C-alpha positions as a printed NumPy array, in Angstrom:
array([[ -2.942, 103.575,  80.614],
       [ -3.229,  99.779,  79.374],
       [ -6.547,  98.467,  78.388],
       [ -6.505,  94.196,  78.141],
       [ -7.725,  93.06 ,  75.036],
       [-10.452,  91.036,  76.581],
       [-11.956,  94.495,  78.152],
       [-12.356,  95.932,  74.751],
       [-14.855,  92.962,  73.714],
       [-18.424,  94.435,  73.248],
       [-21.797,  92.424,  73.256],
       [-24.093,  93.989,  70.707],
       [-27.476,  94.29 ,  70.044],
       [-29.861,  95.762,  67.396],
       [-33.106,  96.98 ,  67.95 ],
       [-35.762,  95.548,  65.731],
       [-39.17 ,  97.38 ,  65.211],
       [-40.628,  93.793,  66.228],
       [-39.501,  94.297,  69.47 ],
       [-36.792,  91.763,  69.478],
       [-33.121,  91.669,  68.964],
       [-30.432,  90.658,  67.098],
       [-27.162,  89.91 ,  68.941],
       [-23.716,  89.361,  68.244],
       [-19.975,  90.54 ,  69.386],
       [-17.851,  93.392,  68.601],
       [-14.343,  94.998,  69.505],
       [-13.149,  98.827,  70.732],
       [-11.055,  99.111,  67.876],
       [ -9.988, 102.428,  68.191],
       [-11.155, 105.119,  71.088],
       [-14.737, 105.671,  70.228],
       [-15.275, 102.689,  67.626],
       [-16.592,  99.272,  67.921],
       [-15.313,  96.665,  65.17 ],
       [-18.402,  94.08 ,  64.183],
       [-19.213,  91.671,  61.388],
       [-21.905,  93.682,  59.13 ],
       [-24.709,  91.454,  59.254],
       [-24.738,  91.616,  63.195],
       [-26.087,  95.038,  62.424],
       [-28.03 ,  94.285,  58.913],
       [-29.032,  90.571,  59.336],
       [-27.461,  88.074,  56.849],
       [-30.538,  89.246,  53.999],
       [-29.238,  92.414,  53.566],
       [-25.741,  91.228,  52.487],
       [-27.559,  90.236,  49.002],
       [-28.843,  93.711,  48.371],
       [-27.009,  95.763,  45.748],
       [-27.078,  98.742,  48.852],
       [-27.173,  99.058,  52.691],
       [-30.699,  99.894,  53.778],
       [-31.725, 101.678,  57.016],
       [-30.413,  99.916,  60.298],
       [-31.856, 100.104,  63.695],
       [-31.088, 101.161,  66.838],
       [-27.896,  99.923,  67.984],
       [-26.278,  99.462,  71.598],
       [-23.106,  97.797,  72.735],
       [-21.571,  97.366,  76.38 ],
       [-18.274,  96.241,  77.387],
       [-16.336,  94.177,  79.319],
       [-14.233,  96.538,  80.981],
       [-17.066,  98.207,  81.869],
       [-18.924,  95.158,  83.832],
       [-15.439,  94.087,  84.702],
       [-14.94 ,  97.614,  86.698],
       [-18.39 ,  97.073,  88.083],
       [-17.228,  94.334,  89.717],
       [-19.001,  92.193,  92.907],
       [-20.936,  89.39 ,  90.577],
       [-18.384,  86.407,  90.694],
       [-20.613,  83.913,  92.812],
       [-20.087,  80.283,  92.681],
       [-23.876,  79.878,  92.243],
       [-23.997,  80.409,  88.343],
       [-27.285,  81.722,  88.358],
       [-26.776,  84.032,  91.379],
       [-23.898,  85.569,  89.603],
       [-26.053,  85.874,  86.48 ],
       [-28.551,  87.94 ,  88.548],
       [-26.201,  90.072,  90.355],
       [-24.35 ,  90.663,  86.966],
       [-27.614,  91.348,  85.181],
       [-29.06 ,  94.001,  87.666],
       [-25.246,  95.847,  87.668],
       [-24.997,  95.298,  83.637],
       [-28.408,  96.89 ,  83.018],
       [-27.511, 100.336,  82.627],
       [-23.985,  99.659,  81.064],
       [-25.621,  99.708,  77.084],
       [-24.445, 102.853,  75.113],
       [-26.24 , 104.196,  71.726],
       [-23.664, 103.722,  68.867],
       [-24.137, 104.569,  65.225],
       [-22.941, 102.932,  62.105],
       [-20.306, 104.726,  60.338],
       [-18.879, 102.404,  57.677],
       [-20.109, 101.278,  55.002],
       [-23.032, 104.354,  55.841],
       [-26.886, 103.76 ,  54.565],
       [-27.018, 103.801,  50.568],
       [-23.368, 102.476,  50.102],
       [-23.114,  99.501,  48.145],
       [-22.668,  96.431,  50.106],
       [-18.7  ,  96.235,  50.864],
       [-16.94 ,  93.102,  49.787],
       [-15.708,  92.305,  53.383],
       [-18.309,  91.702,  55.712],
       [-17.112,  94.284,  58.172],
       [-18.575,  96.963,  60.103],
       [-17.522,  99.777,  61.978],
       [-19.708, 101.466,  64.908],
       [-18.819, 104.699,  66.866],
       [-20.307, 105.568,  70.101],
       [-23.058, 108.616,  69.888],
       [-22.223, 110.014,  72.984],
       [-19.05 , 110.07 ,  74.649],
       [-18.236, 109.067,  78.479],
       [-16.305, 110.291,  81.425],
       [-15.469, 106.729,  82.34 ],
       [-14.291, 103.31 ,  80.658],
       [-11.339, 102.604,  78.152],
       [-12.627, 104.708,  75.489],
       [ -9.828, 107.253,  75.56 ],
       [ -7.291, 104.902,  75.922],
       [ -7.272, 102.101,  73.379],
       [ -4.44 , 101.934,  70.57 ],
       [ -5.329, 100.038,  67.28 ],
       [ -4.09 ,  96.702,  67.479],
       [ -1.104,  95.597,  65.256],
       [ -2.592,  93.774,  62.049],
       [ -0.97 ,  89.902,  62.012],
       [ -1.725,  87.46 ,  58.909],
       [ -2.616,  83.597,  59.175],
       [ -0.292,  80.643,  58.636],
       [ -2.058,  77.213,  57.558],
       [ -2.797,  76.061,  61.518],
       [ -1.833,  79.34 ,  63.432],
       [ -3.618,  79.623,  66.644],
       [ -6.054,  81.942,  66.812],
       [ -7.999,  82.912,  70.1  ],
       [-11.576,  84.619,  69.896],
       [-13.725,  85.833,  72.62 ],
       [-17.271,  86.321,  72.318],
       [-21.121,  85.733,  73.229],
       [-22.367,  82.573,  71.982],
       [-26.033,  82.224,  72.5  ],
       [-25.17 ,  78.705,  74.077],
       [-23.043,  80.679,  76.816],
       [-26.413,  82.838,  78.107],
       [-26.988,  82.402,  82.143],
       [-30.195,  82.096,  83.388],
       [-31.067,  85.557,  85.372],
       [-34.166,  84.597,  86.201],
       [-36.721,  87.548,  86.362],
       [-34.553,  89.389,  85.205],
       [-33.7  ,  87.539,  81.735],
       [-30.792,  85.62 ,  80.037],
       [-27.259,  87.105,  80.183],
       [-24.889,  86.514,  77.694],
       [-21.36 ,  85.269,  79.261],
       [-18.007,  85.809,  77.27 ],
       [-16.674,  82.894,  75.8  ],
       [-13.074,  81.871,  74.77 ],
       [-12.979,  80.071,  71.329],
       [ -9.925,  78.364,  70.616],
       [ -9.221,  77.714,  66.546],
       [ -6.528,  76.746,  64.002],
       [ -6.624,  78.944,  60.787],
       [ -6.752,  77.485,  57.346],
       [ -5.874,  79.762,  54.883],
       [ -6.561,  78.493,  51.966],
       [ -6.654,  80.627,  48.698],
       [-10.106,  81.849,  48.323],
       [-11.067,  82.78 ,  44.35 ],
       [-14.683,  83.889,  44.895],
       [-14.923,  83.906,  48.414],
       [-13.819,  86.48 ,  51.354],
       [-13.87 ,  84.272,  53.95 ],
       [-11.182,  81.606,  55.372],
       [-12.094,  78.552,  57.351],
       [-10.605,  78.028,  60.857],
       [-10.844,  74.649,  62.326],
       [-12.587,  75.029,  66.252],
       [-10.066,  73.39 ,  68.619],
       [-11.667,  73.851,  71.982],
       [-14.581,  75.731,  73.287],
       [-17.421,  74.974,  70.86 ],
       [-21.206,  74.062,  72.485],
       [-21.14 ,  70.331,  73.605],
       [-25.16 ,  69.769,  73.419],
       [-26.805,  68.623,  70.548],
       [-29.281,  71.113,  70.217],
       [-27.163,  73.67 ,  69.231],
       [-25.546,  71.53 ,  66.094],
       [-25.094,  73.919,  63.389],
       [-26.475,  77.125,  65.562],
       [-24.33 ,  77.042,  68.408],
       [-22.364,  79.804,  67.135],
       [-25.388,  82.376,  67.252],
       [-24.225,  85.724,  68.775],
       [-20.309,  84.784,  68.354],
       [-20.342,  86.943,  64.952],
       [-18.439,  89.992,  65.039],
       [-15.719,  88.247,  67.671],
       [-12.703,  89.697,  66.917],
       [ -9.822,  86.575,  66.543],
       [ -5.771,  87.527,  68.167],
       [ -2.986,  85.196,  67.212],
       [ -0.535,  84.596,  70.754],
       [  1.422,  87.718,  69.648],
       [ -1.951,  89.611,  70.678],
       [ -2.329,  90.572,  66.564],
       [ -5.492,  91.088,  65.232],
       [ -5.773,  88.497,  62.445],
       [ -9.784,  88.493,  61.824],
       [-13.257,  88.65 ,  62.864],
       [-15.774,  85.912,  62.819],
       [-18.286,  85.946,  59.995],
       [-20.165,  82.802,  60.269],
       [-19.765,  78.997,  61.018],
       [-19.605,  76.087,  58.269],
       [-23.507,  74.387,  58.81 ],
       [-22.388,  71.45 ,  57.23 ],
       [-19.767,  71.089,  60.03 ],
       [-21.335,  71.463,  62.569],
       [-19.649,  73.267,  65.24 ],
       [-16.456,  72.569,  64.279],
       [-15.842,  75.004,  61.402],
       [-15.959,  78.415,  61.945],
       [-15.762,  81.608,  58.964],
       [-13.203,  84.441,  59.272],
       [-12.567,  87.388,  57.187],
       [ -9.03 ,  87.861,  57.487],
       [ -7.858,  91.197,  58.511],
       [ -5.258,  91.622,  56.288],
       [ -7.216,  90.739,  53.623],
       [ -9.514,  93.47 ,  54.126],
       [ -6.826,  95.835,  54.185],
       [ -5.091,  95.125,  51.282],
       [ -8.947,  95.393,  49.551],
       [ -8.314,  98.656,  47.626],
       [ -9.18 , 101.747,  47.052],
       [-12.889, 100.906,  48.079],
       [-11.859,  99.921,  51.586],
       [ -9.807, 102.304,  51.734],
       [-11.939, 104.839,  54.281],
       [-12.806, 101.404,  56.743],
       [ -8.568, 101.45 ,  57.365],
       [ -8.677, 104.771,  57.822],
       [-11.677, 105.062,  60.3  ],
       [-10.668, 102.134,  62.123],
       [ -7.052, 103.01 ,  62.775],
       [ -6.16 ,  99.858,  61.869],
       [ -2.602,  99.228,  59.935],
       [ -0.55 ,  96.554,  58.285],
       [  2.987,  97.057,  60.184],
       [  4.411,  94.526,  57.463],
       [  3.793,  97.438,  54.933],
       [  5.103, 100.379,  57.374],
       [  9.012, 100.136,  57.575],
       [  9.197, 102.509,  60.196],
       [  6.725, 100.184,  62.886],
       [  5.973, 103.619,  64.865],
       [  3.483, 102.681,  66.96 ],
       [  0.875, 103.692,  67.321],
       [  0.11 , 104.981,  64.096],
       [ -3.541, 105.568,  63.253],
       [ -4.13 , 106.051,  59.519],
       [ -6.86 , 108.246,  60.618],
       [ -4.405, 110.759,  61.394],
       [ -3.243, 112.87 ,  58.921],
       [  0.328, 113.617,  58.112],
       [  0.554, 117.273,  58.46 ],
       [ -0.511, 117.249,  62.239],
       [  0.442, 120.093,  64.103],
       [  3.291, 119.49 ,  66.292],
       [  2.289, 122.38 ,  68.576],
       [ -1.21 , 121.722,  68.892],
       [ -0.675, 117.834,  69.572],
       [  1.571, 118.722,  72.505],
       [ -0.88 , 121.427,  73.794],
       [ -3.817, 118.628,  73.642],
       [ -1.888, 116.518,  75.654],
       [ -0.993, 119.172,  78.378],
       [ -5.084, 119.529,  78.088],
       [ -5.801, 115.942,  79.218],
       [ -2.928, 115.721,  81.683],
       [ -3.816, 119.131,  83.597],
       [ -7.656, 119.258,  83.359],
       [ -9.064, 115.924,  81.756],
       [ -6.832, 113.745,  84.078],
       [ -6.218, 116.251,  86.4  ],
       [ -9.505, 117.7  ,  87.346],
       [-12.317, 115.906,  85.515],
       [-11.384, 112.413,  86.485],
       [ -9.976, 112.527,  90.048],
       [-13.939, 114.743,  90.252],
       [-15.532, 111.747,  89.258],
       [-13.406, 108.957,  91.514],
       [-13.784, 106.289,  88.792],
       [-17.735, 106.913,  88.938],
       [-19.932, 107.855,  86.224],
       [-20.507, 111.581,  86.266],
       [-23.66 , 113.173,  87.894],
       [-26.372, 113.568,  85.41 ],
       [-26.4  , 117.46 ,  84.498],
       [-30.355, 118.433,  84.533],
       [-31.883, 121.838,  82.956],
       [-33.049, 123.13 ,  79.927],
       [-31.474, 123.565,  76.348],
       [-32.953, 126.502,  74.445],
       [-31.854, 127.732,  71.015],
       [-31.045, 131.321,  70.657],
       [-34.71 , 132.632,  69.733],
       [-36.391, 130.757,  72.413],
       [-37.872, 132.262,  75.347],
       [-35.254, 132.17 ,  78.443],
       [-36.945, 134.218,  81.254],
       [-37.84 , 131.221,  83.312],
       [-34.444, 129.052,  82.848],
       [-31.592, 128.801,  85.44 ],
       [-33.545, 129.866,  88.055],
       [-32.014, 127.249,  90.412],
       [-34.673, 125.787,  92.046],
       [-34.512, 122.344,  93.46 ],
       [-36.658, 120.577,  91.008],
       [-36.598, 116.528,  90.499],
       [-38.403, 116.602,  87.011],
       [-36.153, 118.637,  84.49 ],
       [-34.581, 116.248,  82.279],
       [-30.993, 114.933,  82.066],
       [-28.704, 116.648,  79.363],
       [-25.598, 115.349,  77.467],
       [-23.386, 118.442,  77.098],
       [-21.668, 117.427,  74.473],
       [-25.141, 117.034,  72.681],
       [-26.02 , 120.714,  73.586],
       [-22.579, 121.722,  72.432],
       [-23.006, 120.43 ,  69.125],
       [-26.839, 121.331,  69.059],
       [-25.748, 124.905,  69.782],
       [-23.774, 125.66 ,  66.171],
       [-20.493, 124.906,  68.57 ],
       [-21.378, 128.5  ,  70.182],
       [-23.179, 127.242,  73.634],
       [-23.584, 129.768,  76.856],
       [-23.667, 127.813,  79.727],
       [-25.389, 129.357,  82.979],
       [-26.499, 128.326,  86.553],
       [-25.947, 129.286,  90.2  ],
       [-22.739, 128.159,  91.952],
       [-22.547, 124.263,  92.447],
       [-24.804, 122.773,  89.82 ],
       [-22.204, 121.729,  87.53 ],
       [-21.026, 124.85 ,  85.199],
       [-17.412, 123.695,  84.924],
       [-18.262, 120.054,  85.167],
       [-20.185, 120.466,  81.966],
       [-17.517, 122.326,  80.557],
       [-14.897, 119.802,  81.043],
       [-16.74 , 117.376,  79.786],
       [-17.001, 118.724,  76.326],
       [-13.778, 119.236,  76.833],
       [-12.763, 115.764,  76.812],
       [-15.15 , 114.659,  74.065],
       [-13.082, 117.307,  71.972],
       [ -9.8  , 115.901,  73.033],
       [-10.973, 112.623,  71.674],
       [-12.139, 113.901,  68.597],
       [ -8.905, 115.825,  68.048],
       [ -6.816, 112.796,  69.106],
       [ -8.471, 110.187,  67.014],
       [ -8.942, 112.64 ,  63.853],
       [-12.582, 112.487,  63.223],
       [-12.577, 114.561,  61.725],
       [ -9.302, 115.674,  60.536],
       [-10.152, 119.324,  60.847],
       [-11.258, 118.713,  64.756],
       [-10.141, 121.682,  66.459],
       [ -8.607, 121.416,  69.743],
       [-10.183, 122.393,  73.326],
       [ -8.337, 125.133,  75.18 ],
       [ -9.573, 126.147,  78.523],
       [ -9.896, 129.746,  80.392],
       [-10.379, 131.004,  83.386],
       [-12.118, 134.323,  83.09 ],
       [-10.995, 135.263,  86.317],
       [ -7.495, 136.791,  85.664],
       [ -8.56 , 138.747,  82.873],
       [ -8.32 , 142.489,  83.735],
       [-11.267, 143.703,  80.487],
       [-10.305, 147.363,  81.353],
       [ -6.268, 147.501,  81.04 ],
       [ -6.005, 144.006,  78.824],
       [ -7.431, 143.106,  75.236],
       [ -8.953, 139.675,  75.298],
       [ -6.467, 138.514,  72.487],
       [ -3.723, 139.851,  74.297],
       [ -4.757, 137.733,  77.721],
       [ -5.345, 135.155,  75.305],
       [ -1.671, 134.892,  73.932],
       [ -0.589, 135.733,  77.507],
       [ -2.304, 132.393,  79.166],
       [ -1.07 , 129.96 ,  75.967],
       [  2.526, 131.027,  76.639],
       [  2.381, 131.033,  80.384],
       [  0.785, 127.653,  80.789],
       [  2.19 , 125.97 ,  77.891],
       [  5.064, 127.843,  76.149],
       [  3.05 , 128.644,  72.848],
       [  4.335, 131.599,  71.099],
       [  2.309, 134.222,  69.744],
       [  2.906, 133.699,  66.399],
       [  1.571, 129.991,  67.012],
       [ -1.356, 131.001,  69.135],
       [ -2.635, 133.913,  66.303],
       [ -2.185, 131.22 ,  63.803],
       [ -4.582, 129.001,  65.79 ],
       [ -7.2  , 131.679,  66.255],
       [ -7.249, 132.983,  62.835],
       [ -7.883, 129.773,  61.417],
       [ -9.795, 128.149,  63.906],
       [ -7.511, 125.342,  65.554],
       [ -9.079, 125.716,  68.917],
       [-12.222, 125.86 ,  70.953],
       [-12.265, 128.202,  73.37 ],
       [-13.673, 127.086,  76.617],
       [-14.254, 130.525,  78.401],
       [-15.046, 129.461,  82.743],
       [-16.034, 132.174,  85.02 ],
       [-18.019, 135.058,  83.497],
       [-19.441, 135.967,  86.804],
       [-15.835, 136.011,  88.711],
       [-14.988, 138.97 ,  86.59 ],
       [-15.061, 142.117,  88.968],
       [-19.118, 143.369,  88.896],
       [-17.475, 146.914,  87.525],
       [-16.044, 145.55 ,  84.478],
       [-18.637, 143.247,  83.282],
       [-19.867, 145.615,  80.527],
       [-16.19 , 146.173,  79.356],
       [-15.634, 142.316,  79.371],
       [-18.756, 141.284,  77.18 ],
       [-17.664, 144.257,  74.633],
       [-14.324, 142.747,  74.682],
       [-15.786, 139.341,  74.081],
       [-17.68 , 140.661,  71.017],
       [-14.978, 142.525,  69.436],
       [-12.879, 139.203,  69.834],
       [-15.504, 137.084,  68.28 ],
       [-15.768, 139.465,  65.405],
       [-11.869, 139.818,  65.054],
       [-11.702, 135.927,  65.271],
       [-14.914, 134.727,  63.685],
       [-13.568, 131.179,  63.095],
       [-13.141, 129.304,  66.447],
       [-15.609, 127.815,  68.466],
       [-16.563, 128.905,  71.634],
       [-18.344, 128.166,  75.35 ],
       [-18.577, 130.777,  78.075],
       [-20.036, 130.013,  81.451],
       [-21.51 , 131.954,  84.069],
       [-24.17 , 132.298,  86.874],
       [-26.042, 135.499,  85.169],
       [-26.396, 136.782,  81.968],
       [-28.545, 136.818,  78.501],
       [-28.057, 135.322,  75.701],
       [-28.426, 137.877,  73.582],
       [-25.235, 140.311,  75.112],
       [-23.252, 137.919,  72.786],
       [-24.892, 137.567,  69.364],
       [-22.714, 134.823,  68.088],
       [-24.162, 132.429,  71.097],
       [-26.094, 129.745,  69.411],
       [-27.745, 128.366,  72.254],
       [-28.27 , 128.327,  76.02 ],
       [-27.493, 125.208,  78.145],
       [-29.364, 126.375,  81.528],
       [-28.122, 124.239,  83.977],
       [-30.764, 124.208,  86.811],
       [-29.455, 121.963,  90.045],
       [-28.674, 117.95 ,  90.673],
       [-31.503, 115.722,  91.247],
       [-31.963, 115.221,  94.497],
       [-31.803, 111.325,  93.948],
       [-28.796, 111.654,  91.578],
       [-27.16 , 113.268,  94.544],
       [-28.229, 110.336,  97.063],
       [-27.273, 107.82 ,  94.496],
       [-24.136, 109.144,  94.007],
       [-23.703, 109.906,  97.309],
       [-24.09 , 105.945,  98.1  ],
       [-21.7  , 105.267,  95.461],
       [-18.402, 108.111,  96.883],
       [-19.319, 106.587, 100.6  ],
       [-18.836, 103.057,  99.078],
       [-15.225, 103.629,  97.707],
       [-14.267, 106.132, 100.559],
       [-15.314, 103.512, 103.514],
       [-13.1  , 100.193, 101.05 ],
       [-10.043, 103.709, 101.158],
       [-10.652, 104.162, 105.288],
       [-10.31 , 100.827, 105.69 ],
       [ -7.508, 100.111, 103.831],
       [ -6.002, 103.418, 105.406],
       [ -6.754, 101.669, 108.798],
       [ -4.772,  98.539, 107.883],
       [ -2.056, 100.19 , 106.403],
       [ -2.039, 102.468, 109.689],
       [ -1.686,  99.282, 111.837],
       [  0.781,  98.154, 110.096],
       [  3.357, 100.854, 110.07 ],
       [  2.517, 100.831, 113.754],
       [  3.84 ,  97.549, 114.567],
       [  6.609,  97.942, 112.173],
       [  5.216,  95.993, 109.008],
       [  4.244,  92.947, 110.819],
       [  7.631,  91.963, 110.632],
       [  8.345,  90.897, 113.978],
       [  6.649,  93.887, 116.013],
       [  6.774,  94.516, 119.901]])
């Protein structure tokens, strides 16, 4: 799936303690990671400190998310702004600063990396590849897309909405002895109102600039104040990647690489991935994504955001008697299953009645684990392996033998390979359908699971079931007891699905009419 570069541009806001916001631009440079200018996150004054201090809460929204919502274009800009503001209000997502880290020395180059704190099933996050990095020659035409403050639209009572704006510049990469920036003359896209002279580019900081071939040349850091709005200052990405050992972590985490230094020119080769990746595991992750994530989860979502999962999350020692009762309650908190898995110590029991979303929660965690493995953060991240327990016969088959058989059947994984994965903890085991094992064999199943977990202590795991107590499996760290879907969530989701279904039915009716008339090319 190809994601247009423009759809990867992000509006960035930092929530300050006094209630104000600092705004800027970013770019989805690799799966789950946003590239921006450091001062967008810290403020300009912090760049003159010896080390990076605490930063406020950070949120971003991608143009791709807003485009996918659609339906806001209108000849009246104010009306368009109001409609888009209403649609985009829920598009903000939390991110955290991963480079540089708080306490690190202020880096020599004015760049920063953000990472999403929760993984969304929708959007372009899983599908992007790091762009190629290009070099700029004198006069190289470059195109940047960002959110300068002067381009904001008035959305009435909703407030102001920043509109993405294109700027064309020509690079002037003269040697800089003391400055990490290079100047770029603005060719088009500058604000023409005198009231923005010298300040019109506020909000454009962090915009990435691409050449005509789609190569990432640099990132906008500031404007040259003495030039009005005619000259921008860029941080050239080729200089950053040549910056030495103290910048190496940025190059690896961002996934960026310089093609002039890589002879093979393989596409893509994110530096975040170690060279000794397990080829069998790589292939297996592709199978999981194709057959479970794209084949099951994505189809169930039908392009919409997933229904919130509501219930309770409790650590192992909590009182669990009232959890998972299945009553229709609207006051239960929405729970992120990925966060529940991580907070459980990667040993989670998901419990709830039939149809409340246990398997859906499991698939969302599997999608997150696929993403973590694919981007190599961390390099030791295990891959998800999903198993349907209904085909296991505990009385006649050891769980380990059944797992090896399932891996060989589904993806032709040899037993010696799958045994190494289990011994080394290279896979996270996702068991669905504990309740689908025959009631007469349930005790044997629990005994077999506990024996397996003693024999193979390294793999992380999740177990889904309608009933059961967390104490029955000692290695479990927490329980996610899903109660039910909030009725309002269901109604909202049904409205979205009905709109989509209505469009499909309308299109189908048109196609059927065309087919019956001979395609419209000279019917009876």
